[in-house]
C-alpha positions in Angstrom: 0.2 -0.1 0.0 1.5 3.6 -1.1 2.3 5.6 1.9 0.6 9.0 1.9 2.2 11.8 0.6 3.2 14.5 3.6 1.4 17.7 3.3 4.1 20.4 2.6 4.3 22.9 5.5 3.0 26.4 4.3 3.5 29.9 5.6 0.3 29.6 7.8 1.7 26.6 9.8 4.9 28.7 10.7 2.9 31.7 11.4 0.5 29.5 13.8 3.9 27.8 15.5 5.7 31.1 16.0 2.1 33.1 17.1 2.8 35.8 14.4 1.0 36.9 11.5 1.7 35.5 8.1 3.0 39.0 7.1 5.6 38.7 9.7 6.8 35.4 8.5 6.7 36.8 4.8 9.0 39.8 6.0 10.9 37.6 7.9 12.1 35.6 4.6 11.9 38.7 2.3 12.9 41.7 4.2 14.3 40.7 7.5 15.4 44.3 8.5 11.9 45.1 8.8 11.1 42.3 11.8 12.5 42.6 15.4 15.7 40.2 15.9 13.8 38.5 18.7 10.7 38.1 16.6 12.7 36.7 13.4 14.7 34.5 15.5 11.1 33.1 16.8 10.2 32.8 13.1 13.1 30.9 12.0 13.0 28.6 15.0 9.4 27.5 13.9 10.3 27.3 10.5 13.6 25.1 11.0 11.2 22.8 13.4 8.5 22.5 10.8 11.1 22.0 7.9 9.6 25.2 6.1 11.0 26.3 2.9 9.7 29.4 1.7 8.5 29.6 -1.8 8.1 32.2 -4.3 4.0 32.2 -3.8 4.2 32.1 -0.1 6.6 35.1 0.0 4.0 37.3 -1.5 1.0 36.1 0.7 1.3 39.3 2.7 0.7 41.5 0.0 -0.5 39.4 -2.9 2.1 39.7 -4.9 4.9 36.8 -5.9 7.9 39.3 -5.5 9.0 37.9 -9.1 9.4 39.6 -12.4 9.4 38.0 -15.8 11.7 38.5 -18.5 9.9 36.9 -22.1 11.7 36.5 -25.9 9.7 35.4 -28.5 12.1 34.9 -31.1 15.6 36.1 -30.1 17.7 33.5 -31.2 20.0 33.5 -34.5 18.5 31.3 -37.1 21.5 29.1 -37.5 21.2 28.2 -33.7 17.7 27.1 -34.1 18.3 25.1 -37.0 21.7 23.4 -36.4 21.9 19.6 -36.1 21.3 17.8 -32.7 25.4 17.1 -31.6 26.4 14.7 -28.8 27.6 16.2 -25.4 31.4 15.4 -26.5 30.8 17.3 -29.8 29.1 20.1 -28.2 31.9 20.2 -25.4 34.9 20.2 -28.3 32.8 22.7 -30.2 32.8 25.3 -27.3 36.3 24.6 -25.9 37.7 25.4 -29.4 35.6 28.6 -29.4 34.1 28.1 -32.8 31.9 31.0 -33.6 30.8 31.5 -29.8 31.7 35.3 -29.5 28.9 35.7 -32.7 26.2 33.8 -30.5 26.7 35.2 -26.9 26.0 37.7 -25.5 24.0 39.3 -27.9 21.7 42.4 -27.3 19.2 40.4 -25.7 21.7 38.7 -23.5 22.9 42.0 -22.3 19.5 43.4 -21.3 19.0 40.3 -19.4 22.1 40.9 -17.2 21.0 44.3 -16.6 17.4 42.9 -15.8 18.9 40.4 -13.2 21.2 42.6 -11.6 18.6 45.2 -10.6 16.2 42.5 -9.8 19.0 40.9 -7.4 19.6 44.6 -5.8 15.5 45.0 -5.4 15.4 41.4 -3.5 13.1 40.1 -6.4 13.9 36.8 -8.2 13.6 36.6 -12.3 11.4 33.8 -14.3 12.8 33.5 -17.7 10.3 32.4 -20.8 10.5 32.1 -24.3 9.0 30.3 -27.4 5.3 31.1 -27.5 3.6 31.3 -31.0 3.4 34.6 -32.5 -0.2 34.6 -32.6 -1.0 33.1 -29.2 0.0 33.8 -25.7 -2.0 31.2 -24.2 1.1 29.3 -23.4 2.9 31.9 -21.5 2.1 31.1 -18.1 4.7 33.5 -16.8 2.3 36.7 -16.9 0.3 34.5 -14.4 3.3 34.0 -12.3 4.8 37.4 -11.8 4.4 40.9 -10.6 5.5 42.2 -13.9 6.7 41.0 -17.4 9.4 42.6 -19.7 9.0 41.2 -23.0 11.2 41.3 -26.1 8.2 41.4 -28.6 9.5 39.6 -32.1 6.5 39.8 -34.1 3.8 39.4 -31.5 0.6 41.0 -32.3 0.2 44.4 -30.7 -3.4 43.2 -28.9 -1.9 40.3 -27.6 0.7 42.0 -25.6 -1.9 44.4 -24.7 -3.9 41.7 -23.1 -1.2 40.4 -21.2 -0.8 44.3 -19.8 -4.2 44.1 -18.5 -3.1 41.7 -15.9 0.1 42.9 -14.9 2.5 45.7 -15.8 4.4 45.4 -19.2 7.3 46.7 -20.5 8.5 46.2 -24.1 11.8 46.4 -25.2 13.0 48.0 -28.4 9.4 49.5 -29.1 8.8 53.0 -29.5 6.4 55.2 -28.0 2.5 54.3 -28.7 -0.9 55.1 -27.9 -1.4 51.9 -25.5 -1.4 51.2 -21.8 2.1 49.5 -21.9 5.5 50.6 -21.2 7.9 51.0 -23.8 11.8 51.4 -23.5 13.8 52.2 -26.8 16.6 54.3 -27.8 17.2 57.3 -30.4 17.4 54.9 -33.3 16.9 57.8 -35.9 19.2 60.2 -34.4 22.0 57.6 -34.0 21.7 56.3 -37.5 21.8 59.9 -38.8 25.0 60.5 -36.8 26.5 57.4 -38.4 25.6 58.5 -42.1 26.8 61.9 -41.4 30.2 60.5 -40.4 30.4 58.3 -43.4 29.7 61.3 -45.8 31.6 64.0 -44.0 34.6 62.2 -42.5 35.2 59.6 -45.4 33.5 61.5 -48.4 31.0 58.5 -49.4 28.4 59.5 -51.7 26.6 56.0 -52.3 25.7 54.7 -49.1 22.9 51.8 -48.7 21.0 50.6 -45.8 20.8 46.7 -45.3 18.0 45.1 -42.7 14.5 43.6 -42.5 11.9 46.5 -41.8 9.6 44.1 -39.7 10.6 45.4 -36.4 9.6 48.7 -35.5 13.6 49.9 -34.3 14.7 48.7 -37.5 12.1 50.9 -39.4 13.2 53.8 -37.2 16.6 53.1 -38.0 15.8 53.4 -41.8 13.9 56.6 -41.2 16.9 57.9 -39.8 19.2 56.8 -42.8 16.6 58.4 -45.3 16.5 61.8 -43.2 20.4 62.2 -43.4 20.8 61.4 -46.9 18.0 64.1 -47.6 19.9 66.3 -45.4 23.0 65.7 -47.3 21.2 66.4 -50.5 21.6 62.6 -51.7 19.1 60.3 -53.7 16.6 58.7 -50.6 15.7 55.4 -51.2 12.2 54.1 -50.6 13.2 50.7 -49.2 16.7 49.1 -48.1 19.4 48.0 -50.6 18.9 44.5 -49.1 15.9 43.6 -46.7 17.6 40.5 -45.8 17.2 38.4 -42.8 20.0 36.1 -41.4 19.5 32.9 -43.3 21.4 30.5 -45.8 19.9 32.2 -48.5 20.4 35.5 -47.1 21.9 38.8 -48.8 21.3 38.0 -52.4 20.9 41.8 -53.4 24.5 42.1 -51.9 25.4 39.1 -53.4 24.4 40.1 -57.0 26.4 43.8 -56.3 29.4 41.8 -55.5 29.3 39.6 -58.7 28.5 42.7 -60.7 31.1 45.0 -59.2 28.4 47.3 -58.3 28.8 47.8 -55.0 27.8 51.2 -52.8 30.7 53.0 -51.3 29.2 52.1 -47.7 27.0 49.6 -46.2 24.9 50.5 -43.3 23.7 47.6 -41.6 20.6 47.5 -39.2 22.4 45.4 -36.7 25.8 44.1 -35.7 25.3 40.7 -36.2 23.9 41.7 -39.8 27.3 43.7 -40.1 29.4 41.1 -39.1 27.6 38.5 -41.6 28.3 41.0 -44.4 32.0 41.3 -43.2 32.5 37.6 -43.6 30.7 37.6 -47.2 33.0 40.6 -48.2 36.0 38.7 -47.2 35.0 35.5 -48.9 35.1 37.1 -52.1 38.2 39.1 -51.9 36.2 42.5 -51.2 38.5 44.7 -48.8 37.0 46.6 -45.6 36.9 49.3 -45.4 39.6 49.9 -48.5 36.9 48.7 -51.2 33.7 49.4 -49.2 32.8 50.6 -45.6 30.6 48.7 -43.3 28.7 49.8 -40.2 26.2 48.1 -37.4 24.2 48.8 -34.6 24.1 47.5 -31.3 27.7 47.7 -29.9 27.9 43.8 -29.3 31.0 42.5 -28.0 31.6 40.5 -31.3 32.1 43.8 -33.2 35.1 44.9 -30.6 36.9 41.7 -31.5 36.1 41.8 -35.6 38.7 42.5 -38.1 38.6 45.1 -38.8 36.6 46.3 -35.5 33.1 47.3 -36.1 32.2 51.2 -36.6 28.7 50.5 -34.8 25.9 52.4 -32.5 26.1 51.2 -29.0 23.1 51.1 -27.1 23.0 51.1 -23.3 21.8 47.4 -22.7 22.3 47.0 -19.2 20.7 50.2 -18.3 17.5 48.9 -20.4 17.4 45.9 -18.2 17.7 48.1 -15.1 15.1 50.6 -16.1 12.6 47.8 -16.8 13.0 46.4 -13.5 12.4 49.7 -11.6 9.0 50.5 -14.0 7.8 46.9 -12.9 8.4 47.3 -9.4 7.2 50.8 -9.0 4.2 50.2 -11.3 3.2 47.1 -9.1 3.8 49.2 -5.9 1.0 51.9 -7.4 4.0 54.4 -8.3 3.5 56.3 -11.4 6.2 55.9 -14.3 6.3 57.6 -17.8 4.9 55.2 -20.8 7.6 55.6 -22.9 11.4 55.9 -22.4 13.9 56.8 -25.1 17.6 56.5 -24.1 20.4 58.0 -25.6 23.2 56.1 -28.0 26.7 56.3 -28.9 28.6 56.2 -32.2 31.5 53.9 -31.3 34.2 54.3 -34.2 36.1 51.2 -35.3 38.1 50.3 -38.5 35.6 49.2 -40.5 34.5 52.7 -41.8 38.0 53.3 -42.6 39.1 55.3 -39.3 41.7 54.1 -37.0 
């Protein structure tokens, strides 16, 4: 006959044993400085006697909150990572020890924002729950929203109405999303101004007159960068394209327009790439075809990931304040959950970082 499963000790049991309220038990484990030393010792002794281990939900019983924050990504992995064949553990270990492409895959901008998010959550005594991979068209599988006090999202191609639906239950912050007329909080950077500065550098400093933009416009931040590119060309009296030179995505068949231009010998003077990851792929492709950077063509990126600093030549790019974006999201979520007001949108500054890929250095 099976033995009955022992019932788990709860915060109520500890409170009853110690003769205190459940709020006092919660503060003892979550904010011990708020509890008198003698009371705290009483609660801890009761917890030890009962074998009580506090859970995230128990910590929030005093105020109806979980004390956890969520960070969710829809599709922030590289296509090459998602389509890679399954390898044995020995192969994976050897691949990693050999350093084959590691710096190209980690850390990316999502990883650096996550680091800032986790650091600020730790500072405030909050735990972090991570999630990823739900359908773009349905948030039914995101149990995370019902388990946290606030949720920060890398939206990918998620429908706006679905994000707003989540925002009706908990505070929501969306990264890399421009201000919109909705109830969500948005954190982005000055994408347009940054690309204008980048184009100004290519035209004024290097004298380039044929400048092309590469990138897919589906993401709102990439669209803003292209708008800045168009505005900069117009300000310099240069022809303004209606669409990017190459609306590429990072797949095996990507950069077809660029490949055709290489083959025909009709490359622009400079290539302004929507992201660093795209710019690094462009550098590889150009090198494979014997095109010298920056002698034959200048290349720039956007993000400021570590891989760009280690490339040869080093990448001229725009650096985003990733960690600060993550930290700000935590502050917005915790303050909003506590009933404090926050602006709905933040636009953080960027900085142009000059490397060798534009011809400087």
